[in-house]
N, C-alpha and C positions, 0 to 999 in steps of 0.2 A: 504494500500500500504506500503510495507517494503522498506525503503531506509536507507542509512547510512550517518552519519555526524561526522566530526572530532571535537573532544573536547580535551581541555588541562586541566590537573590538576597540580597545584603547591603544592608539599608536602615537608615539612621540616623533614628530617629523620636524626637520629643519626647514623653516620657511623664512625667507629674507634674512638668513643668518641666525635666526632664533629657534632653538628647540621649542616646539609648540605641541601642547596636548590636543590631539584630534580624536574623533570618535566616528566609527563606521557602524551603522545599524542596517543589517540586511536580513532578508529572508533566505533561509537555507532549506534545501530539499532533505527530508527524512525519507530515505529510499525504502525503508521497510520498518515494520514494527515487529519485534521478535524478542523472546526471552533469552535467546542465545547470544553470546558475545559476537560482535561483528567480525572479529578475526577468525572465527570458525568457518565463515563462508567466504571463500576467496572470490566468488563471482560478484558479490556486491561491492559497489565503489566505496572508496574511503579516501579522504574525509568527505562529509556532506558538501554538496555544491551550492553556491549562492545562486539565487534566482536573478536573472538579468532584469533590472528595473526599466520601466518606460518613463518614470518620473522620480527625481531625487529631491528630497527636502534638504536645502542647504541652510544651516542654522548659524546665526551670529548672535552671541549673547549680549546682555547688558552688563553693567558693573555688578560684581567685581571681575568680570572678564573671563570667568572660568566655565567652560562648556560642561564640565562634569555635573554641575547642578541640574542640568536639563535633560540628562540621558534618559531618565525614567519617563519624562513627558514625551520625548521623541519616540521612544520604544513603544509606548502605548499608542501613539498616533499611527505608527507603522502597523501595529497589530490590528487596529480598527480599519485602516484603509485597505488592507489585504494585499494579495499578490500584485507585483508590478511596481511596488514602491520601495525606496530605500531612503536612508537619511545620513547626512554627514554634518558634523559639528566641529567647530574650531574655537579654541581659547584665544585670547589676545596675546600678542607678543609681549614677553616680560611679565606675564600674569600666571601665577601658579604657586605651588607650595614647596618645590624643591630648588636647591641652589642652581642647578644646571639650566633651569628654565628662566629664572628671574634675574640672575646677576649679569652685570655688564662685562664685556671683554676687558675694558680698562679698569675694572675694579681690582685693586691691589690684593684683595683677599681671595680672588678667584684662583683656582689651582687646576692643574691637569687639563682634562678635556674642556673645562669651563672657559679656557682661554682660546679655544679653537673657534674658527668661523669668523664672520664679520658681523658682530652684534652692534650695529649702529643704534645709539640711544634714541635717535629721532624716530626710528620705527616703533619703539615701545612708548615714547613719550608724546607723540603728536598724533592728531587725527589723520593727517595725510599719510603718516607712516603706517598706521593701523589699516587704512584703506588699501595701501599698497600690499600689505601683509595678507589681507583677505583676497585680493585679486590673485596673488601668487598661489594661495591655498586652493582657490577654485580652479585655477589652471591645472594644478597637480591632480585634483579630483577628476577633472574632465579627461585628462590624459589616461588616467587609470581605466576609465570607462570606454575610451575609444579603441577600436580594433587596430587602427594604424596610428601610432603615437605621433607621427610627423604631421598629422592634420592640425593639431593645436599650434604647431609652429608656423603653419601656413593656413590661416583662417579662410583665405579666398579659395582654397582648393575644394572642389566639389566632391562630395561623397559618391562612391560608386553604387552603393545600395543602402537600404535602411539599417543594416548591421553596422555600417560605418558611422552612423549618427550617434552622438552622445544622448543621454536621456534629457528630457525636458527638466527645467529647474523651477522649483517653487522655493523662493526665498522666505525664510522665517526669521524674525528678529525680535529681540526684547529690548525695550528702553533705548539707550544710545546706539545699540546695534542697528536700529532703523536708519539712523543718520549715515552710518558706515555703508549699509547696503545701498541706500539711494545714491551716495557719492560714487560707489564703484560701478553702479549701473549707468550713471551718466557718463563716466569716463570710458566705459566699455560698451557703448551703444550698439556697435556693429558686431560684437562677439557675444558677451555674456547676456546682455539685455535681449538680443535676438533669440537666445535659447530659453528665455524666461517665460514661464506659463503664468505665474502669479507672484505677487509680493504680499506677504502677510506680516503686519507689524503688531506686536503685543505691547500695549502701553507705550506708544512711541514717543521717545524723548528726541524730537527733531527740531525743537525750538526752545529757547530759554526765556520763559516768561512765567515764573511760578506764582502760585496763589498761596498765601497772602503776599502782598507786594514787599513787605519788609524782608522776606526771605531772599528776594532778588537782590536787594541792597546788601544784605549780609553776605550772601554767597559770592557776589561779584567783588566785594571788598577782599574776601579771602583769596579769590582767584588772582587778584592783582598783586598779592604778596606771596607768590608760590614758594619761595625759599623758606619763609617763616612757617607757612602752613605745612610744608613737607617736613621740616625739622620737628614740629610739634607732634605730627602724626607718627613719625618714626620713633620719637621718644615714648609715646603712648604704647606703640607696638613692642618696644624693648621691655617696658615695664610688664606688659601682659605676658611676654615670654618668660619672665621671671616668676610669675605666679604659679601656684600649684595647678595642675591640669584640671582637677575637679572644680576649682573655683571658676576658671574660664568656661568650662563646660556648663556650670550652673548659670552663669551670666547669659550664655548663648541660648540656653533652654528657657529660662524664666523671663529674661528681659528682652532679648532679641527675637524670641518666639521660634527658634529653630528646633522643632520637635524631634526629628529623626536623628538617631545617633550618627549615622554615616554622614549626614549633612553637617552636623556639628563638628565632626572630625575635619572636614574640609574647611569649614569656617574658622576653626581654631588654627589650622595651618596658615591661613591668610592673616588672621588677626595678630598672630604672634611672630610675624616675620617682617623686620624692618626694611629689608630689601624690597619685598613686595609692596610695602607701604609707600615707598618712594615712587615706584613705577605707577601705582594706582592713583596716588594723589596728583602727581605731575600731569598725567593724562586727564584726570578728572577736572583739574583747574583749567586746562586748555579747552575742554568741552564747554565750560561755563563762559569763557572769554570769546569763543569762536562761533558758537551756535547763533543763528539769527533769532530775533525777538518775535518775528511774525512768520506766518506760513510760507514755505518755499513752494509757491504755486507752479512755477516754471518746471521744477524737477518732477512734480506729480504729473504734469501734462506730458513731459518727455517719456516717462515710464508708461503712463496710461495709454499712449498711442500703440504700445506693443502688448500690454497685458493689464488685467485688473489689479487693483490694490485693495486690500482688506485691512482694517484697523480695529483693534479691540481696546476700549478704554475702560477704566475701573473706578471704584469708589476710593475711599481712604480717609480724607481727600488725597489725591495724588499730586505732589508738588512738581513732578517731572513731566507728567502728561495729564494735566488737569482737564476736567470736563469741558471747560470753556474753549480749549483748543479744538475739541471735536465740534463744538457749537460754531466756532469761527469757520471751520471747514464747511459745515453745512450752509453757512451764509455765502461762502464763496461759490458753492454749487448752485444755490438759488439765484445768484447774480450772473451765472453763466461763465465764471472764471475757470471752473473745472467741469468738464462734461459729466453728466449724471452717471453714466455707465463706468466711468473710470474708478470711482471710489465708493466702497461700501464700508460703513462704520457701524459698530455695535457697542453698547454701553452695558456693563454689568456691575451694579452697585455692590454685589457680594464679594467682589475680588479686590485685592490691593496690589500695588505696584510690585511688591516682593512676593507675589503669589507662589513662586516656585518653592519656598521653604514651608508652605502650608499644604500638606498632602490633600486635604479636602478641596482645595482650590484648583488643583491640577486637572482634574477630569473635566470641569466646565471649559477650561482653556483648550484641552484636547478636542472636545466637541466642536468648539469654534474653528479650530484648525482644520478638522476633517470636513466640516461643512463648507469652509472657504475653498479647500482644495477641490471638492466636488463641483462647486459653482465655477471654478476656474477651468475645469475640463470642458464644461458646456461652452464657455467663452472661447476656448481654444478650438473646439470643433467648428463653431460659427466662423472664426477667423480663417480656418483652413478651407471652409466651404466658399468663403468670399474670394480667397486667393485662387481657388480652382476655377471659379466662375470667371474671374478676370483673365485667367490664362487662356480661356477658351474664346474670349472675345477677339 
C-alpha cells in the first residue's frame, strides 16, 4: 500500500557567507505497511522517496528571525493541503543560538571554522543584506528542484518540458518578513515574482506607524541611538546568561507566555546570548528607521499584477501591524488605488502578533493559510486560461 507522510529536515546551509538554519518539509512515499523490518525485503526501495511538489511554500519569519519557531505550523499546513505541496523555511543571517551561526568573521573570539567564509556584517545587520540573503536562499531552493541546474543561471532559457519547470511559489511571511518578501519580489520581477502563485502575509509589519503614537516616538528615539541600545540589550543578555536556567525558564513561561518546553529552550538560547542580541537589535533598529510610515501602494500593485496577496491581521492590540493599517488599505481599495482583486484581508481578534508561541492560536492561522492557498490556485488557473486565450488570438 502506497501512502505519504510529512517529514522535516533541518539543514544548516551557507548563504551569503553565513551559516543559516533552513528547514525542508516534504511528503514522502511509504511504499508498504508491514510488521516486518524493511531490510528483510530486498525488493522494496529504501529510503522512502519524496513526492515531487507542484507548489512550494517559501517561508520568511519575523523577529526574532528564527524559522524553527514555525516548523510545526508549516508541517500542519502541508498535512492539510495534501499531496503536491512542500515547504521551505529560512532563518535570518546572524540569527540563531549557536556561535557558528551568529558570530562575525572579524570577531576576535571566533575560532576555527567560525573564521571561514565571508561573513559581511551588512548582510546580518541591514534590511538590504537580509533581502539579498533571502534571494540567494530561494535561488538555492529552486536549483534543488530543477532537473537541469544550469537553468537558474540562465533564466531566459526555455524549459524543454514540464519536468524542467520548478514548482510554483507561495510566499508566506510573518511580521517584518513581509517587508523582506515584497522587496525581493520587486527586485526579482522577471524571475522569482514570475514563479509566484501567491503572497500571504501574517500580521504584516510593512510600515512603521504604531498605535498609540507615543510608542512611535519612543521606539524611533531608541533606533537613532543604536550603539547605546545595543550595549544595553547585550548587557541584559549577559546578565540573563548568568542566571540559573530554571529562573529564565520560569520568566519565559509565566511572563512571556511561552508555554511549550521546546519553544522555551529556543527562546532561552536567544535571550541569553549577547552575540545574538547585537545582531537582533542592530537589524531591528534599522527596521524602525527605514520602514515607510504609510502604505507602499506601488509595491502591492507590482506584485498584484502577477498574483494575489492575502493578509491576516490580529487583535492584541498589535503595535507592529495595527488594525488601522488594514483599514487604510481598505480605503485605498475603495479609492481605486489598489485593484479589488489584488488584495484580500482578514481580521481575527482572537490572535496576537506573537501567535506562534501560543499553541491554540496556530490552527486558526493554518486554516487561513490553506484557505488562501486554495483561492490562489483558482486565480492561477484563471491566469493560465487568459494566457492560453491570448496565445490563440
